[in-house]
C-alpha positions, 0 to 999 in steps of 0.5 A: 583494459577495462575502464572504470567510471566514477560516481562523476563520470557515471553521472551524465549517464544518468541525466541522459537516461534520466526518463528511462530510469524514471519508466523503470521506477514507474515498473516498480511501483506498479507491480508493487501496487498491482500486486497489493490488489490483483489477487483480490479477486482470486478469492474463491479460486484459491478456495476450490483449487487450494483449499484456502480458508477465510483465514487463509485468504487473508493473510495471502491478501494482507500478509502482502502488505503487513511485510512491505510495511514493516520492511520499509524503513529498514529497506531505505536505511539499508539504500543508504549504506549499500547504494540505492542503485543495488538495493534498486537491483537486488529487490527487483529480482529477489521480487521477481523470483518470489512472483514466481515462486507465488505462482508455483506454490502447491498449498495455501502456507506455501504461498502465504510464506512466499507473500510475505517474501515478495513484501519484504523484498518489496520493501527493499526494493521501493524506498529507493526510487526517491533518491535515485531520481533526485540523483539523476533529474536536474531540480527543475524537471523533478516536480515533472517526473513525480508528477507523472507517478500520480496518474499512473498509480490510479491507472495501476489501481484500475487495472489490478483487479481487472487484470486479475479477473482477466487472468483468471477467467482465461485461464491461460494454459490452464495456469488459472490463478497462477498467471496473477503472479507470473505477470510480474516475471517479465516486468521485473526481468526487464526493470532489472536488465535496464536498471542494471545497464542504465542508472549510476553507480553511485556508492552507499556510505559503508560507515551507516551502522544498521539499527537492526534491534530497531527494525525487528522492533518495527517488524514484530510490533506490526505482526503483533498488531495484525496476526491476533485481527486475523487468527482471533477470529479463528479462537474466538477471541481468547486473552491473548489477542487483546494482549498481542494488540496492547504489546504492539502499541508498547513497541510501537511507543517504545520504537519512538523512544529507542530512536531518540536514543539512538540518535545520540550514539554512533549508530544511525537512526532508522528514522529522524526521531525529530518528526515524532516530536511534531503533534500534526505530523504524529496526528496526521499518521493516525489519519493515514492509518484510519483513511488507508484502512477503510479504503483498503478494506471496502475495496476488497469486501465489495469484490469478495461480495460481488464473488461469495454473494452474487455469483459473479466470476473473477472477470466480472467482479474485477470490472465491478470495481470500475466505478470506485476506480472511476470515481477515484481517478476523478476525486485525485484528478481534481484535487492533485489538479488545483483543489488541494493547492487551493483549498489545502485540508479542507479538501480532506474534509470534503472528501470525507464527507463525500465518502460517508455520503457514498458508504450511506447511499450503498447501505441504503441500497442494500437495505432496501433491495429485494432482487439484486441489480448490480447497477443500483450500486454505481452511483454510490461506489462512484461517489465513495471512489470520489471522496477517496480520491479527493483524499488520497491526492493531497493527503501525503503532501498536507502530512509532510507539510508538518515536516521541516526540509531535513525531515521530509525524507524520513517522514515520507518513508514512515507514511508509506510505511504507515500506509501499507500496515494500514492496509493489512490491518484494513484486510484483517479487520473487514474480513473478519467483519465479512466472513463472521456474516458469510458463515452464516449464510448472510453475505448481504449484511457481511457488505452492510456490516463492512460499511459501518466499519469503513463509515466509523473509519472515516469519522475518525479521519475527519475528526483528526483533520482539524489538527493536521497542517493546513498547508501541504509540504510544497506550499509550506516550504 
């Protein structure tokens, strides 16, 4: 007779294997981070083998982060109802299968569809990590466990384009670009198998009623924001594109009011609506959107510029991102190590100013360059990455400083969703600006215009920083 373990009996198993469980959670995050950037270097290859247009490339890259961001809040609530272990394994298996499907796509439309599915399944997977780690780590070790995420995230950001470029260039077994999606398959299988074995079985709360209307409202509003920004360029910006953006903004406002109403019923809201009544937090969401749209869009356009404008191979373009990544790693290390704790939100302002200096330096180099020399761009790229790293290591904690202890889980989920949607927004806006110049044969001007957009977004970010909390969540609570 097989003995069934109760939650109390399985808890020691969780503590026993807590570091292995952390490794599985990190694997999920790495798969997401690499998948969001690994295809950046594949643009010309997709154009060659699938006939992908500029708009197709924006959907292949931005569609993933759009689906991920718009589904994250729902994914967190589904974990509450059905159990985080179940949703994590379901999401991991689904994400792995979707990755395999992406690798087998024969047309751009099919690839875009599978990328959306992949992103949405990622949204079922990723929100479970925080709750699972809290369940298996004692409080005194929890901070140490979460401290591992920062360096790993930085490394994944560096490796994404490098791995992608290397795989495409190597053309292993004739797979070409398909290999960038297949890399997820063995990792996903191993992570799902380990999670099945070691993650404790703790049942969800079946009494929770999921607010599907609110979830669909977020998804629809996100789509109505991104779709016209990508498709509008193809149709020369007809009236419907501006109407769609306006309706999107109204949809997000309606969601905020709807969550307040839902909280007064028997149905559980997707988020704790009280966080949206705090000006410092809502301003923080705006700052997050400015920052991540700027960073994601800039990284993509630099990669495309090196390939489409300067004839770099996929591998060379991947390596060309290293100066930004090195600056980013240094900035994140300094900020996360001690600067953010000592200076609070001032480090965000310093980081923004440093990033603006890097962007201006890049623009001046491009303006005065006759024969292209990549090494002349390296200082500006390092400085830009340094500014971004200083910001990103502190931004989440500082914005969460506006939330009460009871709101932190919900507040962090919304921040992560805004990060992903803003990344998709960055792909749409920067892609539109860049490809407008590519079409007339002036790729360098396309990059310079993208630098102006990035600078504008950083100025807007800098403008909202005075309204953010002075202290991080850890210091404030």
